[in-house]
All heavy atoms as TSV, in Angstrom:
chain	resi	resn	atom	element	x	y	z
A	1	MET	N	N	-19.697	-8.399	0.764
A	1	MET	CA	C	-18.747	-9.380	1.167
A	1	MET	C	C	-18.794	-10.598	0.268
A	1	MET	O	O	-17.941	-11.459	0.358
A	1	MET	CB	C	-18.976	-9.792	2.609
A	1	MET	CG	C	-18.745	-8.685	3.612
A	1	MET	SD	S	-18.822	-9.284	5.288
A	1	MET	CE	C	-17.093	-9.596	5.573
A	2	GLY	N	N	-19.780	-10.722	-0.554
A	2	GLY	CA	C	-19.825	-11.829	-1.468
A	2	GLY	C	C	-20.527	-13.079	-0.930
A	2	GLY	O	O	-20.446	-14.113	-1.534
A	3	TYR	N	N	-21.215	-12.986	0.207
A	3	TYR	CA	C	-21.958	-14.121	0.725
A	3	TYR	C	C	-23.290	-14.204	0.015
A	3	TYR	O	O	-24.011	-13.236	-0.132
A	3	TYR	CB	C	-22.180	-13.985	2.229
A	3	TYR	CG	C	-20.887	-14.048	3.023
A	3	TYR	CD1	C	-20.263	-12.897	3.460
A	3	TYR	CD2	C	-20.298	-15.287	3.272
A	3	TYR	CE1	C	-19.079	-12.968	4.157
A	3	TYR	CE2	C	-19.110	-15.366	3.955
A	3	TYR	CZ	C	-18.494	-14.195	4.413
A	3	TYR	OH	O	-17.323	-14.269	5.095
A	4	ARG	N	N	-23.637	-15.408	-0.420
A	4	ARG	CA	C	-24.862	-15.591	-1.164
A	4	ARG	C	C	-26.070	-15.833	-0.281
A	4	ARG	O	O	-27.180	-15.529	-0.681
A	4	ARG	CB	C	-24.716	-16.764	-2.145
A	4	ARG	CG	C	-23.723	-16.452	-3.207
A	4	ARG	CD	C	-23.603	-17.596	-4.169
A	4	ARG	NE	N	-22.548	-17.271	-5.127
A	4	ARG	CZ	C	-22.578	-17.642	-6.377
A	4	ARG	NH1	N	-23.548	-18.388	-6.831
A	4	ARG	NH2	N	-21.604	-17.305	-7.172
A	5	ASN	N	N	-25.856	-16.315	0.904
A	5	ASN	CA	C	-26.974	-16.637	1.787
A	5	ASN	C	C	-26.905	-15.721	3.007
A	5	ASN	O	O	-26.131	-15.945	3.929
A	5	ASN	CB	C	-26.905	-18.110	2.214
A	5	ASN	CG	C	-28.149	-18.544	2.929
A	5	ASN	OD1	O	-28.770	-17.746	3.627
A	5	ASN	ND2	N	-28.514	-19.807	2.797
A	6	ARG	N	N	-27.725	-14.711	3.022
A	6	ARG	CA	C	-27.713	-13.688	4.084
A	6	ARG	C	C	-28.078	-14.298	5.431
A	6	ARG	O	O	-27.518	-13.925	6.466
A	6	ARG	CB	C	-28.689	-12.570	3.742
A	6	ARG	CG	C	-28.639	-11.443	4.701
A	6	ARG	CD	C	-29.578	-10.335	4.305
A	6	ARG	NE	N	-29.282	-9.940	2.945
A	6	ARG	CZ	C	-29.420	-8.713	2.478
A	6	ARG	NH1	N	-29.877	-7.781	3.270
A	6	ARG	NH2	N	-29.116	-8.414	1.238
A	7	THR	N	N	-29.000	-15.252	5.475
A	7	THR	CA	C	-29.441	-15.879	6.697
A	7	THR	C	C	-28.269	-16.621	7.348
A	7	THR	O	O	-28.035	-16.497	8.553
A	7	THR	CB	C	-30.599	-16.855	6.463
A	7	THR	OG1	O	-31.662	-16.120	5.829
A	7	THR	CG2	C	-31.110	-17.447	7.743
A	8	PHE	N	N	-27.541	-17.383	6.546
A	8	PHE	CA	C	-26.375	-18.120	7.081
A	8	PHE	C	C	-25.344	-17.143	7.636
A	8	PHE	O	O	-24.804	-17.339	8.727
A	8	PHE	CB	C	-25.754	-19.002	5.993
A	8	PHE	CG	C	-24.483	-19.656	6.442
A	8	PHE	CD1	C	-24.531	-20.782	7.256
A	8	PHE	CD2	C	-23.254	-19.172	6.057
A	8	PHE	CE1	C	-23.367	-21.389	7.690
A	8	PHE	CE2	C	-22.083	-19.786	6.474
A	8	PHE	CZ	C	-22.142	-20.889	7.293
A	9	PHE	N	N	-25.024	-16.111	6.904
A	9	PHE	CA	C	-24.029	-15.135	7.344
A	9	PHE	C	C	-24.476	-14.482	8.669
A	9	PHE	O	O	-23.671	-14.341	9.574
A	9	PHE	CB	C	-23.839	-14.071	6.282
A	9	PHE	CG	C	-22.916	-12.961	6.725
A	9	PHE	CD1	C	-21.559	-13.122	6.770
A	9	PHE	CD2	C	-23.440	-11.716	7.129
A	9	PHE	CE1	C	-20.717	-12.117	7.189
A	9	PHE	CE2	C	-22.610	-10.721	7.548
A	9	PHE	CZ	C	-21.252	-10.917	7.588
A	10	THR	N	N	-25.766	-14.129	8.741
A	10	THR	CA	C	-26.265	-13.499	9.959
A	10	THR	C	C	-26.145	-14.440	11.146
A	10	THR	O	O	-25.691	-14.045	12.215
A	10	THR	CB	C	-27.717	-13.054	9.760
A	10	THR	OG1	O	-27.773	-12.155	8.637
A	10	THR	CG2	C	-28.259	-12.354	10.991
A	11	ARG	N	N	-26.583	-15.666	10.975
A	11	ARG	CA	C	-26.563	-16.610	12.104
A	11	ARG	C	C	-25.158	-17.051	12.482
A	11	ARG	O	O	-24.828	-17.178	13.651
A	11	ARG	CB	C	-27.378	-17.860	11.735
A	11	ARG	CG	C	-28.847	-17.627	11.748
A	11	ARG	CD	C	-29.589	-18.912	11.448
A	11	ARG	NE	N	-31.009	-18.637	11.307
A	11	ARG	CZ	C	-31.848	-19.437	10.694
A	11	ARG	NH1	N	-31.428	-20.555	10.179
A	11	ARG	NH2	N	-33.122	-19.116	10.611
A	12	LYS	N	N	-24.308	-17.275	11.508
A	12	LYS	CA	C	-22.973	-17.810	11.743
A	12	LYS	C	C	-21.997	-16.761	12.234
A	12	LYS	O	O	-21.180	-17.036	13.112
A	12	LYS	CB	C	-22.455	-18.436	10.434
A	12	LYS	CG	C	-21.057	-18.982	10.499
A	12	LYS	CD	C	-21.013	-20.293	11.210
A	12	LYS	CE	C	-19.597	-20.844	11.129
A	12	LYS	NZ	N	-19.391	-21.999	11.918
A	13	TYR	N	N	-22.050	-15.548	11.675
A	13	TYR	CA	C	-21.018	-14.540	11.979
A	13	TYR	C	C	-21.557	-13.319	12.685
A	13	TYR	O	O	-21.013	-12.882	13.719
A	13	TYR	CB	C	-20.330	-14.108	10.677
A	13	TYR	CG	C	-19.649	-15.251	9.972
A	13	TYR	CD1	C	-20.205	-15.790	8.808
A	13	TYR	CD2	C	-18.490	-15.816	10.445
A	13	TYR	CE1	C	-19.607	-16.851	8.141
A	13	TYR	CE2	C	-17.870	-16.873	9.789
A	13	TYR	CZ	C	-18.448	-17.364	8.650
A	13	TYR	OH	O	-17.838	-18.424	8.013
A	14	LEU	N	N	-22.582	-12.701	12.140
A	14	LEU	CA	C	-23.032	-11.394	12.622
A	14	LEU	C	C	-23.628	-11.477	14.045
A	14	LEU	O	O	-23.212	-10.722	14.926
A	14	LEU	CB	C	-24.061	-10.811	11.649
A	14	LEU	CG	C	-24.326	-9.332	11.747
A	14	LEU	CD1	C	-23.050	-8.526	11.633
A	14	LEU	CD2	C	-25.299	-8.908	10.679
A	15	THR	N	N	-24.578	-12.356	14.279
A	15	THR	CA	C	-25.224	-12.452	15.580
A	15	THR	C	C	-24.243	-12.768	16.718
A	15	THR	O	O	-24.301	-12.092	17.739
A	15	THR	CB	C	-26.377	-13.487	15.537
A	15	THR	OG1	O	-27.322	-13.077	14.508
A	15	THR	CG2	C	-27.095	-13.587	16.849
A	16	PRO	N	N	-23.364	-13.741	16.551
A	16	PRO	CA	C	-22.393	-13.998	17.657
A	16	PRO	C	C	-21.497	-12.800	17.973
A	16	PRO	O	O	-21.238	-12.527	19.134
A	16	PRO	CB	C	-21.565	-15.198	17.128
A	16	PRO	CG	C	-22.428	-15.849	16.140
A	16	PRO	CD	C	-23.241	-14.775	15.506
A	17	LEU	N	N	-21.064	-12.065	16.948
A	17	LEU	CA	C	-20.213	-10.908	17.184
A	17	LEU	C	C	-21.004	-9.796	17.896
A	17	LEU	O	O	-20.465	-9.093	18.748
A	17	LEU	CB	C	-19.625	-10.390	15.880
A	17	LEU	CG	C	-18.568	-11.296	15.271
A	17	LEU	CD1	C	-18.183	-10.809	13.868
A	17	LEU	CD2	C	-17.346	-11.407	16.151
A	18	LEU	N	N	-22.270	-9.626	17.549
A	18	LEU	CA	C	-23.103	-8.628	18.196
A	18	LEU	C	C	-23.321	-9.010	19.668
A	18	LEU	O	O	-23.271	-8.168	20.562
A	18	LEU	CB	C	-24.456	-8.482	17.495
A	18	LEU	CG	C	-24.397	-7.764	16.132
A	18	LEU	CD1	C	-25.706	-7.960	15.395
A	18	LEU	CD2	C	-24.093	-6.282	16.314
A	19	GLN	N	N	-23.569	-10.277	19.930
A	19	GLN	CA	C	-23.808	-10.737	21.294
A	19	GLN	C	C	-22.556	-10.600	22.177
A	19	GLN	O	O	-22.672	-10.321	23.367
A	19	GLN	CB	C	-24.301	-12.189	21.294
A	19	GLN	CG	C	-25.700	-12.314	20.742
A	19	GLN	CD	C	-26.162	-13.760	20.617
A	19	GLN	OE1	O	-25.341	-14.683	20.656
A	19	GLN	NE2	N	-27.446	-13.937	20.439
A	20	LYS	N	N	-21.390	-10.805	21.590
A	20	LYS	CA	C	-20.130	-10.683	22.346
A	20	LYS	C	C	-19.757	-9.226	22.574
A	20	LYS	O	O	-18.863	-8.925	23.362
A	20	LYS	CB	C	-19.004	-11.367	21.613
A	20	LYS	CG	C	-19.105	-12.862	21.601
A	20	LYS	CD	C	-17.917	-13.440	20.830
A	20	LYS	CE	C	-18.041	-14.942	20.679
A	20	LYS	NZ	N	-16.957	-15.466	19.837
A	21	GLY	N	N	-20.389	-8.336	21.839
A	21	GLY	CA	C	-20.043	-6.909	21.951
A	21	GLY	C	C	-18.887	-6.497	21.084
A	21	GLY	O	O	-18.370	-5.381	21.187
A	22	GLN	N	N	-18.458	-7.373	20.194
A	22	GLN	CA	C	-17.363	-7.056	19.297
A	22	GLN	C	C	-17.810	-6.175	18.118
A	22	GLN	O	O	-17.009	-5.516	17.488
A	22	GLN	CB	C	-16.695	-8.320	18.787
A	22	GLN	CG	C	-15.971	-9.060	19.918
A	22	GLN	CD	C	-15.347	-10.348	19.433
A	22	GLN	OE1	O	-15.819	-10.965	18.460
A	22	GLN	NE2	N	-14.296	-10.781	20.102
A	23	LEU	N	N	-19.092	-6.245	17.807
A	23	LEU	CA	C	-19.702	-5.385	16.798
A	23	LEU	C	C	-20.860	-4.644	17.414
A	23	LEU	O	O	-21.520	-5.168	18.309
A	23	LEU	CB	C	-20.238	-6.215	15.604
A	23	LEU	CG	C	-19.276	-6.704	14.557
A	23	LEU	CD1	C	-20.055	-7.444	13.468
A	23	LEU	CD2	C	-18.461	-5.595	13.945
A	24	GLN	N	N	-21.105	-3.451	16.908
A	24	GLN	CA	C	-22.263	-2.682	17.351
A	24	GLN	C	C	-22.970	-2.119	16.133
A	24	GLN	O	O	-22.338	-1.761	15.138
A	24	GLN	CB	C	-21.831	-1.542	18.270
A	24	GLN	CG	C	-21.221	-2.039	19.559
A	24	GLN	CD	C	-20.761	-0.930	20.445
A	24	GLN	OE1	O	-20.554	0.205	20.012
A	24	GLN	NE2	N	-20.567	-1.230	21.708
A	25	MET	N	N	-24.285	-2.034	16.236
A	25	MET	CA	C	-25.089	-1.451	15.151
A	25	MET	C	C	-25.042	0.059	15.231
A	25	MET	O	O	-25.024	0.623	16.323
A	25	MET	CB	C	-26.552	-1.893	15.276
A	25	MET	CG	C	-26.817	-3.338	15.124
A	25	MET	SD	S	-28.570	-3.634	15.278
A	25	MET	CE	C	-28.617	-5.405	15.208
A	26	THR	N	N	-25.051	0.694	14.071
A	26	THR	CA	C	-25.096	2.172	14.064
A	26	THR	C	C	-26.515	2.637	14.314
A	26	THR	O	O	-26.701	3.756	14.780
A	26	THR	CB	C	-24.601	2.726	12.715
A	26	THR	OG1	O	-25.360	2.155	11.663
A	26	THR	CG2	C	-23.133	2.415	12.528
A	27	GLN	N	N	-27.504	1.795	14.032
A	27	GLN	CA	C	-28.907	2.122	14.270
A	27	GLN	C	C	-29.569	0.964	15.031
A	27	GLN	O	O	-30.325	0.202	14.455
A	27	GLN	CB	C	-29.648	2.358	12.951
A	27	GLN	CG	C	-29.104	3.499	12.159
A	27	GLN	CD	C	-29.838	3.650	10.835
A	27	GLN	OE1	O	-30.709	2.885	10.475
A	27	GLN	NE2	N	-29.457	4.664	10.097
A	28	PRO	N	N	-29.290	0.839	16.328
A	28	PRO	CA	C	-29.828	-0.307	17.075
A	28	PRO	C	C	-31.333	-0.361	17.183
A	28	PRO	O	O	-31.914	-1.421	17.321
A	28	PRO	CB	C	-29.165	-0.182	18.444
A	28	PRO	CG	C	-28.662	1.196	18.552
A	28	PRO	CD	C	-28.447	1.677	17.166
A	29	ASP	N	N	-31.974	0.795	17.050
A	29	ASP	CA	C	-33.433	0.809	17.121
A	29	ASP	C	C	-34.082	0.350	15.801
A	29	ASP	O	O	-35.278	0.099	15.754
A	29	ASP	CB	C	-33.935	2.186	17.498
A	29	ASP	CG	C	-33.416	3.285	16.571
A	29	ASP	OD1	O	-32.279	3.164	16.099
A	29	ASP	OD2	O	-34.163	4.258	16.336
A	30	LYS	N	N	-33.289	0.228	14.734
A	30	LYS	CA	C	-33.775	-0.227	13.432
A	30	LYS	C	C	-32.858	-1.309	12.876
A	30	LYS	O	O	-32.116	-1.084	11.930
A	30	LYS	CB	C	-33.832	0.954	12.450
A	30	LYS	CG	C	-34.750	2.068	12.856
A	30	LYS	CD	C	-34.686	3.191	11.834
A	30	LYS	CE	C	-35.605	4.328	12.246
A	30	LYS	NZ	N	-35.544	5.415	11.275
A	31	PRO	N	N	-32.910	-2.517	13.455
A	31	PRO	CA	C	-31.946	-3.554	13.031
A	31	PRO	C	C	-32.105	-4.009	11.593
A	31	PRO	O	O	-31.151	-4.537	11.014
A	31	PRO	CB	C	-32.223	-4.702	13.998
A	31	PRO	CG	C	-33.573	-4.452	14.519
A	31	PRO	CD	C	-33.806	-2.966	14.486
A	32	ASN	N	N	-33.260	-3.809	10.988
A	32	ASN	CA	C	-33.489	-4.256	9.614
A	32	ASN	C	C	-33.405	-3.113	8.596
A	32	ASN	O	O	-33.760	-3.310	7.430
A	32	ASN	CB	C	-34.846	-4.961	9.472
A	32	ASN	CG	C	-34.880	-6.230	10.288
A	32	ASN	OD1	O	-33.876	-6.950	10.385
A	32	ASN	ND2	N	-36.008	-6.510	10.909
A	33	SER	N	N	-32.909	-1.970	9.002
A	33	SER	CA	C	-32.811	-0.839	8.124
A	33	SER	C	C	-31.843	-1.129	6.967
A	33	SER	O	O	-30.792	-1.741	7.154
A	33	SER	CB	C	-32.324	0.387	8.892
A	33	SER	OG	O	-32.004	1.437	8.012
A	34	ARG	N	N	-32.172	-0.666	5.790
A	34	ARG	CA	C	-31.259	-0.850	4.647
A	34	ARG	C	C	-30.010	-0.016	4.829
A	34	ARG	O	O	-29.012	-0.242	4.157
A	34	ARG	CB	C	-31.978	-0.521	3.353
A	34	ARG	CG	C	-32.377	0.918	3.180
A	34	ARG	CD	C	-33.153	1.122	1.893
A	34	ARG	NE	N	-33.581	2.485	1.759
A	34	ARG	CZ	C	-32.926	3.417	1.062
A	34	ARG	NH1	N	-31.820	3.090	0.401
A	34	ARG	NH2	N	-33.362	4.657	0.999
A	35	ASN	N	N	-30.047	0.965	5.717
A	35	ASN	CA	C	-28.887	1.817	5.977
A	35	ASN	C	C	-28.066	1.345	7.182
A	35	ASN	O	O	-27.137	2.020	7.590
A	35	ASN	CB	C	-29.358	3.249	6.224
A	35	ASN	CG	C	-30.022	3.833	4.992
A	35	ASN	OD1	O	-29.588	3.630	3.897
A	35	ASN	ND2	N	-31.118	4.552	5.226
A	36	GLN	N	N	-28.397	0.177	7.722
A	36	GLN	CA	C	-27.723	-0.351	8.900
A	36	GLN	C	C	-26.249	-0.629	8.571
A	36	GLN	O	O	-25.934	-1.190	7.519
A	36	GLN	CB	C	-28.373	-1.646	9.355
A	36	GLN	CG	C	-27.794	-2.236	10.600
A	36	GLN	CD	C	-27.984	-1.354	11.806
A	36	GLN	OE1	O	-27.107	-0.601	12.156
A	36	GLN	NE2	N	-29.147	-1.438	12.400
A	37	LYS	N	N	-25.403	-0.192	9.483
A	37	LYS	CA	C	-23.978	-0.466	9.372
A	37	LYS	C	C	-23.498	-0.981	10.717
A	37	LYS	O	O	-24.189	-0.850	11.704
A	37	LYS	CB	C	-23.223	0.806	8.995
A	37	LYS	CG	C	-23.583	1.312	7.607
A	37	LYS	CD	C	-22.863	2.559	7.279
A	37	LYS	CE	C	-23.316	3.002	5.910
A	37	LYS	NZ	N	-23.461	4.419	5.787
A	38	TYR	N	N	-22.333	-1.558	10.718
A	38	TYR	CA	C	-21.783	-2.146	11.943
A	38	TYR	C	C	-20.380	-1.607	12.147
A	38	TYR	O	O	-19.643	-1.432	11.204
A	38	TYR	CB	C	-21.762	-3.670	11.836
A	38	TYR	CG	C	-23.121	-4.255	11.585
A	38	TYR	CD1	C	-23.582	-4.470	10.298
A	38	TYR	CD2	C	-23.942	-4.577	12.650
A	38	TYR	CE1	C	-24.851	-4.981	10.075
A	38	TYR	CE2	C	-25.212	-5.088	12.428
A	38	TYR	CZ	C	-25.654	-5.297	11.138
A	38	TYR	OH	O	-26.908	-5.789	10.914
A	39	ILE	N	N	-20.058	-1.338	13.409
A	39	ILE	CA	C	-18.710	-0.882	13.741
A	39	ILE	C	C	-18.184	-1.790	14.844
A	39	ILE	O	O	-18.958	-2.341	15.637
A	39	ILE	CB	C	-18.684	0.594	14.172
A	39	ILE	CG1	C	-19.606	0.848	15.362
A	39	ILE	CG2	C	-19.051	1.489	13.021
A	39	ILE	CD1	C	-19.524	2.226	15.913
A	40	THR	N	N	-16.868	-1.886	14.912
A	40	THR	CA	C	-16.276	-2.703	15.959
A	40	THR	C	C	-16.346	-1.971	17.278
A	40	THR	O	O	-16.385	-0.731	17.303
A	40	THR	CB	C	-14.831	-3.073	15.639
A	40	THR	OG1	O	-14.065	-1.862	15.591
A	40	THR	CG2	C	-14.700	-3.824	14.349
A	41	GLY	N	N	-16.327	-2.669	18.352
A	41	GLY	CA	C	-16.350	-2.064	19.685
A	41	GLY	C	C	-15.130	-1.181	19.879
A	41	GLY	O	O	-15.203	-0.114	20.476
A	42	LYS	N	N	-13.972	-1.606	19.355
A	42	LYS	CA	C	-12.749	-0.827	19.477
A	42	LYS	C	C	-12.847	0.494	18.722
A	42	LYS	O	O	-12.357	1.496	19.190
A	42	LYS	CB	C	-11.562	-1.631	18.971
A	42	LYS	CG	C	-11.212	-2.789	19.872
A	42	LYS	CD	C	-10.013	-3.532	19.336
A	42	LYS	CE	C	-9.667	-4.729	20.211
A	42	LYS	NZ	N	-8.518	-5.443	19.728
A	43	SER	N	N	-13.498	0.477	17.585
A	43	SER	CA	C	-13.653	1.712	16.797
A	43	SER	C	C	-14.488	2.737	17.566
A	43	SER	O	O	-14.166	3.911	17.583
A	43	SER	CB	C	-14.346	1.419	15.453
A	43	SER	OG	O	-13.562	0.594	14.664
A	44	ARG	N	N	-15.558	2.266	18.198
A	44	ARG	CA	C	-16.419	3.176	18.946
A	44	ARG	C	C	-15.671	3.749	20.175
A	44	ARG	O	O	-15.768	4.924	20.465
A	44	ARG	CB	C	-17.670	2.459	19.390
A	44	ARG	CG	C	-18.588	3.385	20.212
A	44	ARG	CD	C	-19.962	2.823	20.302
A	44	ARG	NE	N	-20.650	3.224	19.068
A	44	ARG	CZ	C	-21.917	3.069	18.840
A	44	ARG	NH1	N	-22.667	2.532	19.751
A	44	ARG	NH2	N	-22.457	3.456	17.720
A	45	GLU	N	N	-14.904	2.884	20.837
A	45	GLU	CA	C	-14.124	3.358	21.987
A	45	GLU	C	C	-13.075	4.371	21.582
A	45	GLU	O	O	-12.870	5.376	22.235
A	45	GLU	CB	C	-13.449	2.162	22.680
A	45	GLU	CG	C	-14.425	1.241	23.372
A	45	GLU	CD	C	-13.765	-0.052	23.814
A	45	GLU	OE1	O	-12.531	-0.198	23.664
A	45	GLU	OE2	O	-14.478	-0.939	24.306
A	46	ALA	N	N	-12.422	4.115	20.465
A	46	ALA	CA	C	-11.394	5.043	19.976
A	46	ALA	C	C	-12.008	6.368	19.584
A	46	ALA	O	O	-11.421	7.439	19.874
A	46	ALA	CB	C	-10.674	4.418	18.789
A	47	ALA	N	N	-13.178	6.349	18.950
A	47	ALA	CA	C	-13.850	7.579	18.575
A	47	ALA	C	C	-14.272	8.367	19.799
A	47	ALA	O	O	-14.136	9.616	19.843
A	47	ALA	CB	C	-15.060	7.273	17.715
A	48	ALA	N	N	-14.765	7.688	20.823
A	48	ALA	CA	C	-15.177	8.362	22.054
A	48	ALA	C	C	-13.953	8.966	22.751
A	48	ALA	O	O	-14.026	10.111	23.231
A	48	ALA	CB	C	-15.885	7.379	22.968
A	49	GLU	N	N	-12.874	8.256	22.773
A	49	GLU	CA	C	-11.668	8.779	23.410
A	49	GLU	C	C	-11.129	9.988	22.647
A	49	GLU	O	O	-10.720	10.988	23.246
A	49	GLU	CB	C	-10.578	7.703	23.479
A	49	GLU	CG	C	-9.351	8.149	24.210
A	49	GLU	CD	C	-8.338	7.030	24.338
A	49	GLU	OE1	O	-8.729	5.861	24.496
A	49	GLU	OE2	O	-7.117	7.353	24.259
A	50	LYS	N	N	-11.154	9.919	21.323
A	50	LYS	CA	C	-10.704	11.028	20.518
A	50	LYS	C	C	-11.536	12.261	20.720
A	50	LYS	O	O	-11.038	13.364	20.844
A	50	LYS	CB	C	-10.716	10.633	19.050
A	50	LYS	CG	C	-10.136	11.658	18.134
A	50	LYS	CD	C	-10.110	11.191	16.683
A	50	LYS	CE	C	-9.565	12.274	15.774
A	50	LYS	NZ	N	-9.525	11.821	14.387
A	51	SER	N	N	-12.878	12.084	20.844
A	51	SER	CA	C	-13.766	13.231	21.059
A	51	SER	C	C	-13.541	13.826	22.432
A	51	SER	O	O	-13.635	15.037	22.621
A	51	SER	CB	C	-15.216	12.840	20.852
A	51	SER	OG	O	-15.645	11.972	21.870
A	52	ARG	N	N	-13.226	12.995	23.434
A	52	ARG	CA	C	-12.941	13.525	24.770
A	52	ARG	C	C	-11.656	14.349	24.775
A	52	ARG	O	O	-11.538	15.357	25.468
A	52	ARG	CB	C	-12.812	12.394	25.801
A	52	ARG	CG	C	-14.125	11.820	26.255
A	52	ARG	CD	C	-13.892	10.895	27.419
A	52	ARG	NE	N	-13.034	9.790	27.047
A	52	ARG	CZ	C	-13.381	8.531	26.902
A	52	ARG	NH1	N	-14.630	8.205	27.163
A	52	ARG	NH2	N	-12.522	7.616	26.570
A	53	MET	N	N	-10.691	13.929	23.993
A	53	MET	CA	C	-9.397	14.621	23.937
A	53	MET	C	C	-9.520	15.975	23.242
A	53	MET	O	O	-8.825	16.912	23.589
A	53	MET	CB	C	-8.354	13.744	23.246
A	53	MET	CG	C	-7.999	12.523	24.039
A	53	MET	SD	S	-6.837	11.471	23.183
A	53	MET	CE	C	-5.356	12.398	23.463
A	54	THR	N	N	-10.383	16.078	22.257
A	54	THR	CA	C	-10.513	17.318	21.496
A	54	THR	C	C	-11.393	18.318	22.181
A	54	THR	O	O	-11.302	19.502	21.935
A	54	THR	CB	C	-11.049	17.052	20.082
A	54	THR	OG1	O	-12.303	16.397	20.156
A	54	THR	CG2	C	-10.065	16.216	19.286
A	55	VAL	N	N	-12.276	17.882	23.088
A	55	VAL	CA	C	-13.179	18.774	23.798
A	55	VAL	C	C	-12.517	19.172	25.115
A	55	VAL	O	O	-12.537	18.448	26.092
A	55	VAL	CB	C	-14.558	18.092	24.081
A	55	VAL	CG1	C	-15.460	19.023	24.861
A	55	VAL	CG2	C	-15.184	17.663	22.799
A	56	ARG	N	N	-11.912	20.318	25.112
A	56	ARG	CA	C	-11.256	20.830	26.346
A	56	ARG	C	C	-11.796	22.140	26.717
A	56	ARG	O	O	-12.208	22.959	26.102
A	56	ARG	CB	C	-9.755	20.910	26.119
A	56	ARG	CG	C	-9.117	19.549	26.147
A	56	ARG	CD	C	-7.648	19.713	26.184
A	56	ARG	NE	N	-7.055	18.396	26.423
A	56	ARG	CZ	C	-5.832	18.232	26.748
A	56	ARG	NH1	N	-5.032	19.263	26.904
A	56	ARG	NH2	N	-5.363	17.045	26.947
């Protein structure tokens, strides 16, 4: 994303979005993993709904 200060970005943007539930970690048991990714709450809900629709 081009942010130079990771601590500022985490405190200002990432943590509040995680607390509100707007973002979710792909690996919540390993928050400092180098492979950590984040998805929006809507994306996860849409994927769950899609999987329910295809499993009949």
